[in-house]
C-alpha positions as a printed NumPy array, in Angstrom:
array([[ 20.686, -12.076, -53.153],
       [ 22.5  , -12.136, -49.812],
       [ 20.99 ,  -8.767, -48.917],
       [ 17.44 , -10.042, -49.512],
       [ 18.043, -13.141, -47.332],
       [ 19.588, -10.975, -44.615],
       [ 16.648,  -8.572, -44.796],
       [ 14.122, -11.419, -44.604],
       [ 15.953, -12.922, -41.614],
       [ 16.074,  -9.542, -39.875],
       [ 12.332,  -9.011, -40.449],
       [ 11.576, -12.496, -39.028],
       [ 13.747, -11.779, -35.957],
       [ 12.068,  -8.428, -35.359],
       [  8.627, -10.015, -35.823],
       [  9.477, -12.753, -33.288],
       [ 10.737, -10.201, -30.782],
       [  7.615,  -8.101, -31.231],
       [  5.413, -11.166, -30.754],
       [  7.335, -12.16 , -27.613],
       [  7.172,  -8.615, -26.247],
       [  3.463,  -8.396, -27.072],
       [  2.867, -11.742, -25.394],
       [  4.753, -10.515, -22.336],
       [  2.654,  -7.374, -22.174],
       [ -0.53 ,  -9.423, -22.463],
       [  0.634, -11.815, -19.75 ],
       [  1.485,  -8.924, -17.434],
       [ -1.789,  -7.17 , -18.093],
       [ -3.675, -10.368, -17.303],
       [ -1.867, -10.548, -13.954],
       [ -2.269,  -6.886, -13.152],
       [ -5.939,  -6.83 , -12.269],
       [ -5.066,  -5.304,  -8.868],
       [ -3.03 ,  -2.451, -10.32 ],
       [ -4.384,   0.858, -11.516],
       [ -2.649,   3.579, -13.471],
       [ -2.769,   6.974, -11.775],
       [ -1.963,  10.138, -13.704],
       [ -3.306,  12.799, -11.34 ],
       [ -1.566,  15.168,  -8.946],
       [  1.186,  13.68 ,  -6.779],
       [  0.165,  12.547,  -3.304],
       [  2.561,  14.517,  -1.089],
       [  1.129,  13.462,   2.278],
       [ -1.222,  10.946,   3.862],
       [ -3.133,  12.012,   6.976],
       [ -4.914,   9.53 ,   9.24 ],
       [ -7.302,  10.583,  12.014],
       [ -7.871,   7.484,  14.128],
       [-10.705,   8.93 ,  16.214],
       [-12.677,   9.888,  13.104],
       [-11.732,   6.67 ,  11.256],
       [-10.666,   8.795,   8.279],
       [ -7.671,   8.827,   5.969],
       [ -6.894,  11.618,   3.499],
       [ -4.534,  11.682,   0.526],
       [ -3.246,  15.212,  -0.066],
       [ -1.368,  17.137,  -2.704],
       [  0.137,  19.942,  -0.621],
       [ -2.991,  21.318,   1.142],
       [ -5.546,  19.942,  -1.319],
       [ -7.431,  16.766,  -0.388],
       [ -7.398,  14.408,  -3.369],
       [ -9.256,  11.488,  -1.761],
       [-10.841,  10.579,   1.56 ],
       [-11.478,   7.086,   2.951],
       [-13.29 ,   5.511,   5.89 ],
       [-10.856,   3.153,   7.639],
       [-10.684,   0.31 ,  10.125],
       [ -7.825,   0.143,  12.637],
       [ -6.204,  -2.249,  15.083],
       [ -8.516,  -4.212,  17.373],
       [ -7.594,  -1.953,  20.357],
       [ -7.325,   1.399,  18.562],
       [ -7.255,   3.9  ,  21.451],
       [ -3.789,   5.273,  22.174],
       [ -0.492,   4.871,  20.33 ],
       [  1.054,   1.524,  19.505],
       [  3.533,   0.7  ,  22.272],
       [  4.464,  -2.962,  21.926],
       [  4.036,  -5.979,  19.706],
       [  0.591,  -7.551,  19.984],
       [ -1.191,  -4.622,  21.639],
       [ -3.639,  -4.269,  18.716],
       [ -3.029,  -0.532,  18.437],
       [ -2.367,   1.495,  15.315],
       [  0.73 ,   3.716,  15.664],
       [  0.52 ,   7.491,  16.088],
       [  3.095,   9.937,  14.781],
       [  4.972,  10.735,  11.587],
       [  6.155,   7.869,   9.419],
       [  7.036,   7.213,   5.774],
       [  5.45 ,   4.889,   3.211],
       [  8.433,   2.598,   2.707],
       [  7.431,  -0.573,   0.851],
       [  4.769,  -2.277,  -1.259],
       [  3.361,  -5.784,  -1.224],
       [  1.457,  -6.804,  -4.364],
       [  1.05 , -10.321,  -2.894],
       [ -0.541,  -9.319,   0.402],
       [ -2.973, -11.648,   2.166],
       [ -5.157,  -8.526,   2.281],
       [ -5.322,  -7.901,  -1.482],
       [ -2.574,  -5.217,  -1.741],
       [ -0.638,  -3.323,   0.906],
       [  1.739,  -0.426,   1.362],
       [  4.107,  -0.39 ,   4.323],
       [  4.426,   2.222,   7.044],
       [  7.912,   2.757,   8.506],
       [  6.865,   1.813,  12.064],
       [  8.794,   1.339,  14.319],
       [ 11.04 ,   4.384,  14.286],
       [ 13.891,   4.977,  16.785],
       [ 11.509,   6.58 ,  19.321],
       [  9.104,   3.616,  19.129],
       [ 11.953,   1.131,  19.61 ],
       [ 13.332,   3.06 ,  22.619],
       [  9.875,   3.283,  24.247],
       [  9.294,  -0.463,  23.911],
       [ 12.826,  -1.255,  25.111],
       [ 12.211,   0.73 ,  28.337],
       [  9.195,  -1.524,  28.899],
       [ 11.325,  -4.611,  28.228],
       [  9.258,  -5.442,  25.144],
       [  9.494,  -5.467,  21.344],
       [  7.77 ,  -2.624,  19.465],
       [  6.243,  -4.88 ,  16.812],
       [  6.274,  -4.063,  13.131],
       [  4.746,  -4.933,   9.773],
       [  2.273,  -2.065,   9.895],
       [  0.516,  -1.514,   6.559],
       [ -2.355,   0.19 ,   4.826],
       [ -4.125,  -2.755,   3.212],
       [ -7.343,  -4.083,   1.775],
       [ -9.648,  -6.586,   3.379],
       [ -8.882,  -9.599,   1.245],
       [-11.038, -12.693,   1.584],
       [-11.357, -12.432,   5.376],
       [-13.6  ,  -9.372,   5.653],
       [-16.075,  -8.629,   2.888],
       [-17.751,  -5.383,   3.953],
       [-17.162,  -2.388,   6.211],
       [-18.753,  -2.67 ,   9.599],
       [-18.671,  -6.452,   9.522],
       [-15.652,  -6.495,  11.829],
       [-14.827,  -2.915,  12.832],
       [-11.256,  -2.333,  14.007],
       [-10.168,  -5.867,  13.319],
       [ -6.509,  -5.55 ,  12.255],
       [ -3.426,  -6.27 ,  14.386],
       [ -2.519,  -2.55 ,  14.166],
       [ -2.766,  -1.79 ,  10.459],
       [ -5.081,   0.565,   8.588],
       [ -7.673,  -1.201,   6.437],
       [ -9.794,   0.001,   3.515],
       [-11.845,  -1.914,   0.952],
       [-10.021,  -3.926,  -1.711],
       [-11.164,  -1.47 ,  -4.37 ],
       [ -9.861,   1.456,  -2.318],
       [ -6.43 ,  -0.112,  -1.719],
       [ -6.083,  -0.565,  -5.483],
       [ -6.582,   3.182,  -5.869],
       [ -4.278,   4.049,  -2.937],
       [ -1.59 ,   1.633,  -4.171],
       [ -1.575,   3.461,  -7.516],
       [ -1.603,   6.955,  -6.025],
       [  0.808,   6.789,  -3.07 ],
       [  4.521,   6.367,  -3.754],
       [  7.252,   5.083,  -1.475],
       [  8.785,   8.014,   0.398],
       [  5.424,   9.739,   1.006],
       [  4.967,  11.128,   4.533],
       [  2.109,   9.669,   6.592],
       [  0.939,  11.444,   9.736],
       [ -1.249,   9.383,  12.075],
       [ -3.196,  11.348,  14.691],
       [ -5.248,  10.107,  17.694]])
């Protein structure tokens, strides 16, 4: 008799745990509308060509995806100091993620590096920071509406940043060319 009661109690406990876990999964999936699942080839490098307003996601030498981009409001030349409206140039690393970005989703670029800090210091200025690849969010609805409108970041559509956020991992190299 004790064994049957124990078994019934164990089944109820397992059922409750499964219901709680299932509820948790449902709650998370309801909140995860911005997140995609990517199962394709690893993105090993991101290349940005500022002059062409193009960004490429690569697996070794193969281009996986290509995007039209918007840049900082004064895009010509490398970022030198905080507030200059320029997008950095050089080699950086994708180093962080922000699922709560004001611009839908964002992934961080490791600007400033030691060279950027030294260059700004010589000028007696701060190099700035918080450079991201991000969506447009509620501020900008379509491409071309406000070309090169960011403070120095790289912008794509909200739909595109969802894809990029899923594909590009922290630690991925990003090369930004003039």
